[in-house]
PLY file of the C-alpha trace (Angstrom):
ply
format ascii 1.0
element vertex 276
property float x
property float y
property float z
element edge 275
property int vertex1
property int vertex2
end_header
-39.99 -89.73 -48.72
-43.85 -88.70 -49.12
-44.16 -86.07 -51.68
-46.31 -83.18 -51.52
-49.50 -83.20 -53.18
-48.68 -80.17 -55.99
-52.22 -80.00 -57.05
-53.18 -78.90 -53.21
-50.33 -76.22 -52.93
-52.09 -73.91 -55.34
-55.59 -73.86 -53.87
-53.97 -73.43 -50.60
-52.15 -70.41 -51.76
-55.36 -69.15 -53.22
-56.92 -69.61 -49.97
-54.56 -67.26 -48.48
-54.51 -65.16 -51.18
-57.85 -64.36 -50.59
-57.73 -64.20 -46.70
-55.21 -61.80 -47.59
-57.50 -59.41 -50.13
-60.21 -59.82 -47.38
-57.76 -58.22 -45.01
-56.34 -55.43 -46.83
-60.12 -54.67 -47.99
-61.03 -54.12 -44.49
-58.41 -51.81 -43.75
-58.96 -49.83 -46.94
-62.76 -48.84 -45.61
-63.54 -45.63 -45.50
-62.42 -44.50 -41.61
-63.83 -40.68 -41.41
-65.91 -39.72 -38.86
-69.49 -39.57 -39.28
-70.53 -36.12 -38.67
-73.84 -35.49 -36.99
-74.34 -31.67 -36.74
-77.04 -28.89 -36.36
-77.61 -25.23 -37.18
-80.39 -22.95 -36.42
-82.12 -19.69 -38.49
-82.11 -18.09 -35.11
-79.76 -16.88 -32.63
-82.76 -16.35 -29.68
-86.45 -16.72 -29.91
-88.14 -13.58 -28.19
-90.99 -14.48 -27.03
-94.08 -11.40 -25.56
-97.15 -13.00 -23.30
-100.01 -12.28 -25.60
-98.17 -10.85 -28.37
-96.54 -13.90 -30.10
-97.10 -14.76 -33.62
-96.27 -17.24 -35.65
-93.13 -15.68 -37.07
-91.63 -15.53 -33.95
-92.30 -19.07 -32.00
-90.90 -21.04 -34.42
-87.26 -21.93 -35.64
-85.72 -23.75 -38.50
-83.28 -26.98 -37.74
-80.83 -27.98 -40.45
-79.03 -30.70 -40.86
-75.45 -29.49 -41.69
-73.42 -32.97 -41.31
-73.09 -35.59 -43.88
-75.30 -38.74 -43.12
-79.62 -38.47 -41.72
-80.06 -38.15 -38.39
-82.57 -38.46 -36.02
-82.37 -35.84 -33.19
-84.67 -35.34 -29.38
-86.20 -31.48 -29.43
-86.57 -30.53 -26.03
-86.13 -28.00 -23.58
-83.45 -27.68 -20.86
-82.31 -24.49 -17.78
-79.22 -22.70 -18.10
-77.67 -20.12 -16.07
-74.42 -18.40 -16.31
-72.09 -17.68 -13.65
-70.25 -14.52 -12.78
-66.96 -15.58 -15.34
-69.56 -15.87 -17.60
-69.79 -19.83 -18.25
-72.99 -21.58 -19.11
-74.21 -24.15 -16.35
-77.20 -26.53 -17.45
-79.88 -28.30 -15.61
-83.45 -30.01 -16.63
-86.13 -28.13 -17.55
-87.34 -27.07 -14.48
-85.25 -26.88 -11.75
-83.58 -23.46 -12.11
-85.40 -20.30 -10.37
-86.08 -18.38 -13.18
-86.99 -21.13 -15.80
-89.84 -21.18 -17.59
-91.31 -24.07 -16.13
-94.18 -25.66 -17.66
-95.34 -21.99 -19.38
-93.43 -22.96 -22.92
-93.66 -25.90 -25.05
-91.93 -26.87 -27.71
-92.99 -29.24 -30.81
-92.19 -31.42 -32.33
-90.30 -33.81 -30.03
-88.28 -35.50 -32.36
-86.96 -34.71 -35.72
-85.51 -36.90 -38.59
-83.15 -35.36 -41.04
-81.29 -36.14 -44.14
-77.85 -33.99 -45.30
-78.96 -30.63 -45.66
-82.63 -30.49 -45.07
-84.11 -28.65 -42.51
-87.45 -28.88 -39.98
-89.68 -26.38 -38.40
-89.62 -26.66 -34.60
-92.15 -24.58 -33.03
-92.21 -22.81 -29.62
-95.26 -21.74 -27.92
-96.27 -19.66 -24.59
-98.70 -22.22 -23.08
-102.66 -20.66 -22.08
-102.72 -19.34 -19.36
-99.58 -19.17 -18.63
-98.45 -15.88 -16.26
-95.25 -13.96 -15.76
-94.22 -11.38 -13.57
-90.44 -11.15 -14.54
-88.46 -12.55 -17.69
-88.37 -16.19 -17.61
-85.63 -18.28 -20.01
-85.15 -21.90 -21.01
-83.44 -23.07 -24.15
-84.83 -25.25 -27.00
-82.14 -28.38 -27.67
-81.87 -30.64 -30.01
-79.71 -33.75 -29.01
-79.10 -36.48 -32.12
-79.69 -39.72 -31.04
-79.09 -41.95 -34.19
-77.70 -41.87 -37.30
-78.48 -43.65 -40.63
-75.50 -46.74 -40.76
-73.48 -46.56 -43.84
-72.77 -49.79 -45.85
-69.38 -51.52 -45.88
-67.70 -48.49 -43.37
-65.92 -48.41 -40.31
-66.27 -45.27 -39.17
-66.43 -43.26 -35.85
-69.54 -41.26 -34.98
-69.03 -37.99 -33.69
-72.42 -36.23 -32.48
-72.90 -32.75 -31.66
-75.58 -31.10 -29.88
-76.64 -27.98 -30.48
-79.27 -24.87 -28.73
-81.03 -21.74 -29.06
-82.02 -19.63 -26.02
-85.23 -18.78 -25.35
-86.58 -15.52 -23.44
-90.24 -15.10 -22.47
-90.59 -11.20 -21.53
-93.45 -9.18 -20.47
-94.21 -5.75 -21.39
-93.38 -2.98 -18.77
-89.99 -4.25 -17.15
-87.72 -1.67 -16.66
-83.78 -2.66 -17.08
-82.26 -2.17 -13.46
-78.62 -2.43 -12.65
-75.54 -1.65 -10.22
-71.82 -1.66 -9.94
-71.88 -3.09 -6.86
-68.17 -3.58 -6.10
-64.37 -2.40 -7.24
-61.46 -4.03 -6.10
-57.99 -3.04 -6.21
-55.69 -6.70 -6.25
-52.24 -6.35 -6.58
-51.63 -5.81 -10.26
-55.13 -6.26 -11.22
-58.53 -4.59 -10.41
-61.54 -6.55 -9.80
-65.31 -5.31 -11.01
-68.75 -6.95 -10.12
-71.86 -5.59 -12.03
-74.89 -7.18 -10.51
-78.75 -7.50 -12.50
-81.40 -5.99 -10.23
-83.87 -5.92 -12.42
-86.23 -8.63 -13.65
-85.11 -8.81 -17.20
-81.64 -9.41 -18.96
-79.37 -6.90 -19.43
-77.02 -6.57 -22.58
-73.91 -4.65 -21.05
-71.21 -2.62 -22.32
-68.61 -1.06 -19.99
-65.08 0.78 -19.10
-62.79 1.21 -16.57
-61.06 4.88 -16.14
-58.43 5.39 -14.45
-58.18 9.45 -13.38
-56.02 11.66 -12.32
-56.45 14.33 -9.34
-57.84 16.79 -11.26
-59.99 14.53 -13.28
-58.25 13.96 -16.70
-58.53 10.05 -18.00
-55.14 8.80 -18.20
-56.33 5.40 -19.20
-58.95 4.17 -19.86
-59.88 0.02 -20.30
-63.00 -1.32 -22.21
-64.56 -3.77 -21.02
-66.27 -7.14 -22.68
-69.60 -6.90 -23.56
-72.38 -9.15 -22.47
-75.71 -10.60 -21.57
-76.66 -10.48 -18.03
-80.02 -12.22 -16.83
-82.21 -11.25 -14.46
-81.09 -11.36 -10.89
-77.30 -12.12 -12.07
-73.80 -11.18 -12.04
-70.30 -10.48 -14.01
-66.98 -10.19 -12.66
-64.13 -8.44 -14.16
-60.63 -8.85 -14.02
-58.56 -5.88 -15.46
-54.86 -5.72 -15.48
-53.58 -2.41 -13.39
-52.18 -0.32 -15.92
-48.72 1.24 -15.42
-49.24 4.43 -13.71
-46.53 7.02 -12.64
-46.45 8.03 -8.75
-49.50 9.49 -7.67
-52.96 8.97 -6.57
-55.92 8.37 -8.75
-59.63 7.28 -8.96
-60.04 4.04 -10.80
-63.72 4.64 -11.84
-66.33 1.69 -13.23
-69.07 2.59 -15.69
-71.15 0.02 -17.11
-74.24 0.94 -19.77
-77.07 -1.85 -19.02
-80.18 0.29 -20.92
-81.58 1.90 -17.79
-82.05 5.28 -17.68
-78.90 5.64 -15.94
-75.85 3.87 -15.72
-74.05 2.22 -12.98
-70.75 3.37 -11.67
-68.38 2.46 -8.56
-65.01 4.06 -7.95
-62.24 3.37 -5.89
-58.81 5.55 -4.77
-55.23 4.22 -5.19
-51.90 5.52 -4.51
-48.91 4.44 -7.04
-45.40 4.88 -4.45
-42.53 5.98 -6.36
-40.85 2.35 -6.17
-43.79 0.66 -7.88
-44.30 3.04 -10.55
-40.23 2.35 -11.25
-41.04 -1.40 -11.25
-43.71 -0.88 -13.35
-41.40 1.14 -15.82
-38.64 -1.50 -16.06
0 1
1 2
2 3
3 4
4 5
5 6
6 7
7 8
8 9
9 10
10 11
11 12
12 13
13 14
14 15
15 16
16 17
17 18
18 19
19 20
20 21
21 22
22 23
23 24
24 25
25 26
26 27
27 28
28 29
29 30
30 31
31 32
32 33
33 34
34 35
35 36
36 37
37 38
38 39
39 40
40 41
41 42
42 43
43 44
44 45
45 46
46 47
47 48
48 49
49 50
50 51
51 52
52 53
53 54
54 55
55 56
56 57
57 58
58 59
59 60
60 61
61 62
62 63
63 64
64 65
65 66
66 67
67 68
68 69
69 70
70 71
71 72
72 73
73 74
74 75
75 76
76 77
77 78
78 79
79 80
80 81
81 82
82 83
83 84
84 85
85 86
86 87
87 88
88 89
89 90
90 91
91 92
92 93
93 94
94 95
95 96
96 97
97 98
98 99
99 100
100 101
101 102
102 103
103 104
104 105
105 106
106 107
107 108
108 109
109 110
110 111
111 112
112 113
113 114
114 115
115 116
116 117
117 118
118 119
119 120
120 121
121 122
122 123
123 124
124 125
125 126
126 127
127 128
128 129
129 130
130 131
131 132
132 133
133 134
134 135
135 136
136 137
137 138
138 139
139 140
140 141
141 142
142 143
143 144
144 145
145 146
146 147
147 148
148 149
149 150
150 151
151 152
152 153
153 154
154 155
155 156
156 157
157 158
158 159
159 160
160 161
161 162
162 163
163 164
164 165
165 166
166 167
167 168
168 169
169 170
170 171
171 172
172 173
173 174
174 175
175 176
176 177
177 178
178 179
179 180
180 181
181 182
182 183
183 184
184 185
185 186
186 187
187 188
188 189
189 190
190 191
191 192
192 193
193 194
194 195
195 196
196 197
197 198
198 199
199 200
200 201
201 202
202 203
203 204
204 205
205 206
206 207
207 208
208 209
209 210
210 211
211 212
212 213
213 214
214 215
215 216
216 217
217 218
218 219
219 220
220 221
221 222
222 223
223 224
224 225
225 226
226 227
227 228
228 229
229 230
230 231
231 232
232 233
233 234
234 235
235 236
236 237
237 238
238 239
239 240
240 241
241 242
242 243
243 244
244 245
245 246
246 247
247 248
248 249
249 250
250 251
251 252
252 253
253 254
254 255
255 256
256 257
257 258
258 259
259 260
260 261
261 262
262 263
263 264
264 265
265 266
266 267
267 268
268 269
269 270
270 271
271 272
272 273
273 274
274 275
């Protein structure tokens, strides 16, 4: 009968224990995600051709994440649809793009956690403008400094700041192009007919036959780009039987407000349904 080599058993057991310790150590490595996030000191860059100074042609990028990062800085075009959703395109692809007339530098930044860097946005020499153009400075993290002895998931978040170039002398212009009753809701459509963006605030009023306001619903504030539209869908308020006038009013910063109206008649059966 063969007797196992007892002197070899502790060695084998030691090797197994070391391997197990290695597995445990690997499982114990930190697994929190590596955060790559940046923040700006401006909500928007506003440029006026021929009147820009260093104070209004730069912004600060700060690394608010937990690791050192390298990021590209570039210009991208964007638009906003009727529902207020943004859509992005490559620089120069939108009709109102500042293509070739605005530049950004540097093109690459490297930042440690908490560090910041100044980025310059400049109207190029000789650029001509007959209407407002817009773009965005986009900072996209592309590389992170690896942490030794860690197993981590990378989370890289890009950020952007809008850039508007607005020539002097542009007047705001807009119209409430539609107000339509659709069953239990009301659709209102505002169109910016001017050559510069419009910051709008509005209200939907319901007026009785004697012109008294019996209901008022505020419309969400927002910015409508030049040539753009904003559609609002407002629930039809509960009303008693009778004839009413729906009046949509939008203040877009012009000399007068934009308004449109529609007549509606509430039959007795519908009024009873609303009251239940």
